[in-house]
C-alpha positions as CSV (number, residue, x, y, z in Angstrom):
1,X,107.5,154.3,-84.9
2,X,110.3,151.9,-84.5
3,X,111.9,151.3,-88.0
4,X,111.9,147.5,-89.2
5,X,114.5,145.0,-88.5
6,X,116.6,143.9,-91.7
7,X,114.8,140.6,-91.8
8,X,111.2,142.3,-91.4
9,X,112.1,144.9,-93.9
10,X,113.4,141.9,-96.3
11,X,110.4,139.7,-95.7
12,X,108.0,142.6,-96.6
13,X,109.8,143.6,-99.4
14,X,109.4,140.0,-101.1
15,X,106.0,139.7,-100.6
16,X,104.2,143.0,-100.9
17,X,104.2,144.7,-104.3
18,X,102.6,148.0,-102.9
19,X,102.8,149.9,-99.5
20,X,101.0,152.2,-97.7
21,X,102.7,155.3,-97.6
22,X,103.4,157.3,-94.5
23,X,100.9,159.9,-94.0
24,X,101.6,163.1,-91.9
25,X,98.4,163.1,-90.0
26,X,98.9,159.3,-88.9
27,X,100.7,160.3,-85.7
28,X,98.3,163.0,-84.8
29,X,95.2,161.0,-85.7
30,X,96.7,157.9,-83.2
31,X,97.5,160.2,-80.6
32,X,94.2,162.0,-80.7
33,X,92.2,158.7,-80.4
34,X,94.8,157.8,-77.6
35,X,93.6,160.9,-75.7
36,X,90.0,160.8,-76.7
37,X,89.8,157.0,-75.4
38,X,91.4,158.2,-72.0
39,X,89.2,161.4,-71.3
40,X,86.0,159.3,-72.6
41,X,86.9,156.6,-70.3
42,X,87.1,158.9,-67.2
43,X,83.6,160.5,-68.2
44,X,81.7,157.8,-68.7
45,X,83.0,156.5,-65.4
46,X,81.7,159.5,-63.6
47,X,78.4,158.9,-65.5
48,X,77.7,155.5,-64.3
49,X,78.4,156.5,-60.8
50,X,76.0,159.4,-60.8
51,X,73.4,157.3,-62.2
52,X,73.8,154.6,-59.8
53,X,74.2,156.9,-56.8
54,X,71.5,157.7,-53.9
55,X,71.2,161.1,-52.0
56,X,71.5,159.6,-48.7
57,X,73.5,160.8,-45.8
58,X,73.5,157.3,-44.1
59,X,74.4,155.8,-47.5
60,X,77.3,158.6,-48.0
61,X,78.5,157.4,-44.2
62,X,78.2,153.7,-45.0
63,X,80.5,154.4,-48.4
64,X,83.2,156.2,-46.4
65,X,83.5,153.6,-43.7
66,X,83.8,151.2,-46.6
67,X,86.5,153.2,-48.4
68,X,84.0,154.2,-51.4
69,X,83.7,157.5,-52.7
70,X,81.4,159.9,-50.6
71,X,78.2,161.8,-52.4
72,X,78.9,165.3,-53.0
73,X,76.4,168.3,-52.2
74,X,74.1,167.5,-54.8
75,X,73.6,163.9,-53.6
76,X,75.5,162.5,-56.7
77,X,78.7,160.1,-56.1
78,X,82.1,162.1,-56.2
79,X,84.2,159.2,-58.0
80,X,88.2,159.5,-57.1
81,X,89.6,159.6,-60.7
82,X,93.1,157.9,-60.6
83,X,95.8,160.5,-60.6
84,X,97.5,158.7,-63.4
85,X,94.4,159.1,-65.5
86,X,94.1,163.1,-64.9
87,X,97.9,163.5,-65.3
88,X,97.7,161.2,-69.0
89,X,94.8,163.6,-70.2
90,X,96.5,166.6,-69.2
91,X,99.7,165.7,-70.8
92,X,98.1,164.4,-74.1
93,X,95.7,167.6,-74.5
94,X,98.8,169.6,-75.5
95,X,100.5,166.8,-77.5
96,X,97.4,166.5,-79.8
97,X,97.0,170.0,-80.2
98,X,100.6,170.6,-81.0
99,X,100.6,167.5,-83.5
100,X,97.6,168.7,-85.5
101,X,98.7,172.1,-85.4
102,X,102.0,170.9,-87.2
103,X,100.5,168.5,-89.1
104,X,98.2,171.1,-90.6
105,X,101.3,173.1,-91.8
106,X,102.9,170.2,-93.3
107,X,102.7,169.5,-97.0
108,X,101.5,165.9,-97.3
109,X,102.5,163.5,-99.7
110,X,101.9,164.6,-103.4
111,X,102.3,162.8,-106.7
112,X,103.4,165.1,-109.6
113,X,103.7,164.7,-113.3
114,X,107.6,165.0,-114.0
115,X,109.1,168.0,-115.3
116,X,111.9,170.6,-115.0
117,X,109.8,172.8,-112.8
118,X,109.9,170.4,-109.7
119,X,113.1,168.5,-110.4
120,X,111.8,165.3,-110.2
121,X,109.8,165.4,-106.7
122,X,107.7,163.0,-106.4
123,X,106.2,164.0,-102.8
124,X,107.1,166.2,-100.1
125,X,106.5,164.4,-96.7
126,X,106.7,166.0,-93.2
127,X,109.9,167.1,-92.1
128,X,110.6,165.8,-88.8
129,X,113.8,166.8,-86.8
130,X,116.8,165.7,-88.7
131,X,120.3,165.5,-87.2
132,X,122.5,164.4,-90.1
133,X,124.4,166.9,-92.2
134,X,123.4,165.2,-95.3
135,X,119.4,165.8,-95.9
136,X,116.8,163.8,-95.9
137,X,116.2,163.7,-99.5
138,X,116.2,160.3,-101.9
139,X,117.5,160.5,-105.3
140,X,116.7,157.9,-108.1
141,X,116.7,158.1,-112.1
142,X,115.4,156.0,-114.8
143,X,113.7,155.9,-117.9
144,X,110.5,154.7,-116.3
145,X,109.2,156.6,-113.0
146,X,108.8,153.6,-110.9
147,X,107.2,155.3,-108.1
148,X,104.1,156.9,-110.5
149,X,103.8,154.3,-113.0
150,X,100.9,151.8,-112.3
151,X,102.1,148.2,-111.9
152,X,100.5,146.9,-114.9
153,X,102.0,149.3,-117.1
154,X,105.5,148.5,-116.4
155,X,107.5,147.2,-119.1
156,X,108.2,143.5,-117.7
157,X,108.7,141.5,-114.6
158,X,112.0,142.9,-113.8
159,X,110.4,146.4,-113.7
160,X,107.9,145.5,-111.5
161,X,110.8,143.9,-109.2
162,X,112.6,147.2,-109.2
163,X,109.4,148.8,-108.5
164,X,109.1,146.9,-105.3
165,X,112.6,147.3,-104.5
166,X,112.5,151.5,-105.1
167,X,109.4,151.6,-102.8
168,X,111.0,149.4,-100.2
169,X,114.0,151.7,-100.2
170,X,111.6,154.7,-99.8
171,X,109.5,153.0,-97.1
172,X,112.6,152.6,-95.0
173,X,113.3,156.6,-95.3
174,X,109.6,157.7,-95.2
175,X,110.5,161.1,-93.8
176,X,112.5,162.1,-97.1
177,X,111.9,163.9,-100.0
178,X,111.8,161.8,-103.0
179,X,113.3,162.9,-106.1
180,X,112.7,160.5,-109.1
181,X,114.4,162.3,-112.2
182,X,113.7,162.1,-116.1
183,X,116.2,163.3,-118.9
184,X,114.4,166.7,-118.3
185,X,115.0,166.9,-114.8
186,X,118.4,165.6,-115.1
187,X,119.5,168.6,-117.5
188,X,117.5,171.2,-115.1
189,X,120.3,169.8,-112.5
190,X,123.1,170.3,-114.9
191,X,122.1,173.7,-115.7
192,X,121.9,174.2,-112.0
193,X,125.5,172.7,-111.7
194,X,127.5,174.1,-114.2
195,X,125.4,176.7,-115.6
196,X,122.7,177.5,-118.6
197,X,125.5,177.5,-121.4
198,X,127.4,174.4,-120.4
199,X,128.2,171.8,-123.0
200,X,127.5,168.8,-120.8
201,X,124.1,169.4,-121.9
202,X,124.8,168.4,-125.6
203,X,127.2,165.9,-124.4
204,X,124.4,164.6,-122.4
205,X,121.8,164.7,-125.2
206,X,124.1,162.9,-127.4
207,X,125.4,160.0,-125.1
208,X,123.9,156.8,-126.1
209,X,124.9,154.7,-123.0
210,X,122.2,154.9,-120.4
211,X,124.4,154.3,-117.7
212,X,126.6,157.2,-118.4
213,X,123.6,159.2,-118.5
214,X,122.5,158.3,-115.1
215,X,126.1,158.7,-113.8
216,X,126.1,162.4,-114.9
217,X,122.3,163.0,-113.5
218,X,123.1,161.6,-110.0
219,X,126.2,163.9,-109.8
220,X,124.2,167.1,-111.0
221,X,121.5,166.0,-108.8
222,X,123.5,165.8,-105.7
223,X,125.2,168.7,-106.0
224,X,121.9,170.3,-106.4
225,X,120.3,169.2,-103.7
226,X,122.4,166.8,-101.5
227,X,121.0,163.8,-100.1
228,X,121.3,159.7,-100.7
229,X,121.5,158.6,-104.2
230,X,120.4,155.0,-104.9
231,X,120.6,152.8,-108.0
232,X,117.1,151.0,-108.5
233,X,118.6,147.9,-108.0
234,X,120.6,147.9,-104.7
235,X,118.7,146.1,-102.0
236,X,118.4,148.4,-98.6
237,X,118.3,146.4,-95.4
238,X,118.2,149.1,-93.1
239,X,117.5,152.6,-93.2
240,X,121.0,154.6,-94.1
241,X,120.3,157.1,-91.1
242,X,121.2,154.3,-88.9
243,X,124.6,153.8,-90.5
244,X,125.8,157.0,-91.5
245,X,127.3,159.2,-88.8
246,X,125.4,162.7,-88.2
247,X,128.6,164.7,-89.1
248,X,129.2,163.1,-92.4
249,X,129.3,165.0,-95.3
250,X,129.9,162.6,-97.9
251,X,129.8,158.7,-98.1
252,X,130.0,156.1,-100.9
253,X,131.5,152.2,-101.6
254,X,134.7,151.1,-102.4
255,X,134.3,148.3,-105.0
256,X,135.2,144.7,-104.1
257,X,138.7,143.7,-104.1
258,X,138.6,141.5,-106.8
259,X,136.8,143.9,-109.1
260,X,138.1,144.7,-112.4
261,X,137.7,148.3,-111.2
262,X,139.9,147.7,-108.4
263,X,140.3,151.0,-106.2
264,X,137.2,152.7,-107.9
265,X,133.8,153.6,-105.9
266,X,130.7,151.5,-106.5
267,X,128.6,154.7,-106.9
268,X,125.2,152.8,-107.0
269,X,125.1,154.6,-103.6
270,X,126.3,157.9,-102.7
271,X,125.5,160.3,-100.0
272,X,126.4,164.0,-99.6
273,X,125.5,167.6,-98.7
274,X,124.4,170.1,-101.1
275,X,127.2,171.7,-103.1
276,X,129.9,169.5,-102.1
277,X,133.3,169.9,-104.0
278,X,133.4,166.3,-104.9
279,X,130.0,166.4,-107.0
280,X,131.0,169.3,-108.9
281,X,134.6,168.0,-109.8
282,X,132.8,164.8,-110.7
283,X,130.4,166.2,-113.2
284,X,133.6,168.5,-114.4
285,X,135.2,165.1,-115.1
286,X,132.6,164.1,-117.6
287,X,133.1,167.8,-119.5
288,X,137.0,167.1,-119.6
289,X,136.2,163.2,-120.8
290,X,134.0,164.3,-123.7
291,X,136.6,167.0,-124.7
292,X,139.2,164.5,-124.8
293,X,141.2,165.9,-121.7
294,X,140.7,162.8,-119.7
295,X,140.9,159.1,-120.7
296,X,139.4,156.3,-118.8
297,X,139.4,152.5,-119.7
298,X,136.6,151.4,-117.8
299,X,133.1,152.8,-116.4
300,X,133.2,156.4,-116.2
301,X,131.3,157.0,-112.9
302,X,133.5,154.3,-110.9
303,X,136.7,156.1,-111.9
304,X,135.6,159.8,-112.1
305,X,133.9,159.7,-108.3
306,X,137.4,158.2,-107.0
307,X,139.3,160.9,-109.1
308,X,137.2,163.7,-107.5
309,X,137.3,162.0,-104.2
310,X,141.3,162.0,-104.1
311,X,141.4,165.7,-104.9
312,X,140.0,166.3,-101.2
313,X,142.7,167.3,-98.8
314,X,143.3,165.2,-95.5
315,X,141.0,167.9,-93.5
316,X,138.2,167.7,-96.1
317,X,138.2,163.8,-95.6
318,X,137.6,164.1,-91.9
319,X,134.0,164.0,-92.0
320,X,133.6,161.2,-95.0
321,X,133.1,157.5,-95.0
322,X,133.9,154.8,-97.3
323,X,131.9,151.7,-96.9
324,X,133.2,148.3,-98.5
325,X,131.6,146.1,-101.1
326,X,132.4,142.2,-99.6
327,X,131.4,139.0,-101.0
328,X,129.2,137.0,-98.9
329,X,130.4,133.8,-97.0
330,X,128.9,132.1,-94.4
331,X,132.1,132.0,-92.4
332,X,132.1,135.8,-92.5
333,X,128.7,136.4,-91.9
334,X,127.3,133.6,-89.7
335,X,124.5,135.4,-88.5
336,X,123.3,136.8,-91.9
337,X,119.9,135.5,-92.4
338,X,118.5,135.4,-96.0
339,X,122.2,136.2,-97.5
340,X,122.6,137.6,-101.1
341,X,123.1,134.4,-103.2
342,X,122.9,133.7,-106.7
343,X,124.6,132.6,-109.8
344,X,126.7,135.4,-110.9
345,X,129.4,136.7,-108.4
346,X,127.6,140.1,-108.6
347,X,124.6,139.0,-107.1
348,X,126.6,137.7,-104.1
349,X,127.8,140.9,-102.7
350,X,126.7,143.1,-99.9
351,X,127.9,146.4,-98.6
352,X,129.7,146.6,-95.1
353,X,130.0,149.7,-93.1
354,X,133.3,149.5,-91.0
355,X,133.2,152.3,-88.1
356,X,136.1,154.5,-87.2
357,X,136.6,152.9,-83.9
358,X,136.5,149.5,-85.5
359,X,134.7,147.3,-83.0
360,X,133.1,144.4,-84.7
361,X,129.9,144.2,-83.1
362,X,129.3,147.8,-84.7
363,X,129.9,146.6,-88.4
364,X,126.7,146.8,-90.5
365,X,125.3,145.8,-93.5
366,X,123.5,148.7,-95.3
367,X,122.3,146.7,-98.4
368,X,123.2,144.2,-100.8
369,X,124.8,145.2,-104.1
370,X,121.9,143.9,-106.3
371,X,118.3,143.1,-105.5
372,X,116.7,139.8,-106.1
373,X,114.7,140.1,-109.6
374,X,117.4,142.5,-111.0
375,X,119.1,142.5,-114.1
376,X,121.9,140.1,-112.7
377,X,120.0,138.7,-109.9
378,X,116.9,136.4,-111.7
379,X,116.5,139.2,-114.5
380,X,117.6,139.0,-117.8
381,X,121.4,138.9,-117.4
382,X,121.4,136.0,-114.6
383,X,123.2,133.4,-116.7
384,X,125.7,135.6,-118.2
385,X,129.2,135.3,-117.1
386,X,130.6,138.2,-115.6
387,X,132.3,140.1,-112.7
388,X,131.0,142.3,-110.0
389,X,130.3,145.7,-112.2
390,X,129.9,144.2,-115.9
């Protein structure tokens, strides 16, 4: 199934509140139906000729002269079945059998209660061929699970908009395992990263700023399993696999040049392989911060991820990607439909991937920094003054 275009994705995102999730048997069923239609069509065509035929040798000769199919020895008409139909049926049979066998062995989407045992996993989709180093795992964290909580039980209109946004991200990456972590899941990932006795568990429990708890959680979860982390309020335009290079083992975003934290990472999006040293060091820096060994004047995650990345040597950076946050302007992006516009500067930002070959036609816009309806783009802080990351 071809992925939706950016404009189709955005249009669907803004109009549909709930989406039908991809099911592992969908493709198998479709293939089976196609095979059945082809095979049944051949069978019924033969059956009609048999019913309408008469066992006459003269009629058979006449049919030959007229180019029609002759009768067989039993007196029934022998229909010349087009070769392409026979080949189609022969080719589809093993394909259908293979797909049904594969789908039966695949574990379908399953919704779970969030607990420490499953690490926040919402469902396990089928695993098709995946060519990227970064595994097909999506990671989210929020105080409310926006995928399993019914819409009428969400706190407000903003949470409903965020729920639709998360579902949109999942729909663009439908062959991915989804992890939506709560605090207990986060602590399980911290243990997996730094050990059962790490002091970061205590610091995590005592932290009163939700944004810093989310910073810690994403780092530990990504070190544990790898995957793609998304803040719940960034608006994906296309599948990230259409942008990330197959050999990439780490990808994130540089903040806008006019940001108050220039040089830092806009770690609302991170893609990484499991056990990557950047994520291990990133989590360790939080321990150093709480123990007074590191001082930062600004958002912790923005600075710590950059600090951890800068410790890589040149060889280790060869397979990394750094995208850039850019403010939308119609002269820079004349072909962009439905651009990110809003009262606040933060709501006018988009993220651009500049390929290493630097061909203009290969530049892509993976996502907008903030989704419509989120805190700074139609939500509760829309009318407040502020910069990119306040």
